[in-house]
C-alpha positions as CSV (number, residue, x, y, z in Angstrom):
1,M,4.7,-8.9,-7.9
2,G,4.3,-10.2,-4.3
3,F,6.2,-9.9,-1.4
4,H,7.9,-13.7,-2.1
5,D,8.8,-11.6,-5.3
6,Q,12.3,-11.2,-4.6
7,A,12.2,-8.0,-7.1
8,F,9.3,-6.6,-4.1
9,K,10.1,-3.0,-2.8
10,K,9.2,-0.3,-1.1
11,P,6.9,2.2,-2.8
12,E,8.1,4.9,-4.0
13,F,4.6,7.4,-2.1
14,K,3.2,10.4,-3.7
15,K,3.0,12.9,-1.4
16,I,-0.9,14.2,-0.6
17,S,-0.3,16.3,2.3
18,D,1.6,15.8,5.6
19,V,-0.9,12.4,6.5
20,I,-1.8,11.1,3.0
21,W,0.8,9.3,0.9
22,E,-0.1,7.8,-2.4
23,I,0.7,4.6,-4.1
24,P,0.3,4.7,-7.5
25,T,-1.7,2.2,-9.9
26,S,1.7,1.4,-11.9
27,F,3.3,0.1,-8.7
28,K,1.9,-3.3,-9.5
29,Q,0.3,-4.8,-12.5
30,G,-3.4,-5.5,-12.0
31,M,-4.1,-2.1,-9.0
32,K,-7.3,-0.7,-9.9
33,V,-7.2,1.8,-7.9
34,P,-4.6,3.9,-6.0
35,A,-4.1,3.0,-2.8
36,R,-3.5,5.2,0.4
37,V,-1.3,5.4,3.2
38,Y,-2.6,7.8,6.1
39,A,0.2,8.4,8.5
40,S,3.2,10.7,9.6
41,Q,6.2,10.1,7.6
42,K,7.7,8.5,10.5
43,V,4.8,6.0,10.8
44,L,4.8,5.7,7.3
45,D,9.0,4.9,7.4
46,Q,7.9,2.1,10.4
47,M,5.4,-0.1,8.0
48,D,5.9,-3.9,7.1
49,L,6.9,-4.7,3.8
50,Q,4.3,-6.8,4.0
51,V,1.8,-3.5,4.3
52,W,2.3,-2.0,1.1
53,D,2.1,-5.9,-0.3
54,Q,-1.7,-6.1,1.2
55,I,-2.6,-2.7,0.8
56,T,-1.5,-3.3,-3.1
57,N,-3.5,-6.3,-3.1
58,V,-6.8,-5.1,-2.3
59,A,-6.3,-1.8,-4.9
60,T,-6.9,-5.0,-7.0
61,L,-9.8,-6.4,-6.3
62,P,-13.4,-6.4,-8.3
63,G,-15.7,-3.3,-8.0
64,I,-13.1,-1.4,-5.6
65,I,-13.5,2.3,-6.5
66,N,-11.7,5.6,-6.0
67,N,-9.5,4.1,-3.5
68,A,-7.8,1.0,-1.0
69,Y,-7.1,2.9,1.9
70,C,-4.6,1.5,4.4
71,M,-4.6,3.5,8.5
72,P,-1.7,4.6,10.6
73,D,-2.1,1.1,12.8
74,G,-1.2,-1.0,9.6
75,H,0.7,-3.7,9.9
76,M,1.1,-7.6,8.5
77,I,-2.0,-10.3,9.6
78,L,-0.1,-14.2,9.7
79,V,-2.6,-16.2,9.1
80,Q,-2.2,-20.5,10.4
């Protein structure tokens, strides 16, 4: 499941604290660790779908341990 997959949707987040949110490994096949997002609820709600695709892709990388992290300034990167 990726952003270009029509089934891609915003994940359901597990609230760890007021500014830490977690995307479980069950969200995307191949995730080795959860993805953690550091942001207020307001900022979290304004992030693009591509951010969730990117951070969950990072969580699938070989050798990753503990968590994949997304800071409050997470945004889509355009490569041309």
